Phi, psi and omega in degrees: 000319180297321180298317179295316178300316180297319179298316180295316179300310183296322179299310179295322182297308182284339171299316179296316181298313181293317180298318178297319181296320183280315189253348177078010175215188185241158182230143177291132177242150184247134174222130181271151179223130183285136172246034184296347178292342180261153176299131183062024180295142179238245178227156176239155180266133172248123176263111191270001175272092183259173176298324179295319178293319178298314179301316179298311183299318179299315180288319182294324183267003180281168179290328177268091184295138176289158178290165178301321178297319178294321179298314180298315180296318179294322178294322177297318179296314178300317179296319179297314179297315180297318178299319178296315179297319180295317178297318178297319179296318181296332179266003179074025184254031185254009182265104182244152175256000000 
């Protein structure tokens, strides 16, 4: 399960980086998350274009490339934020005003 989650995260993550490189801006991406743990649970939406992902794409696509260590740390941060959003969505806690 972790491997599948990682694949989905990386796909959405690098989609943002590539889209920014080609078009110079960011796009909302949709990822579904199951709420089947609840009675009549369906799916919740996870929007994977976060501030952490935006920060990574801006630095990764800049003329001053970050070091490998910085890239790893930024990816860990993005993964952590994405994991938190996914857990909140699975628990039905993603509806904010």
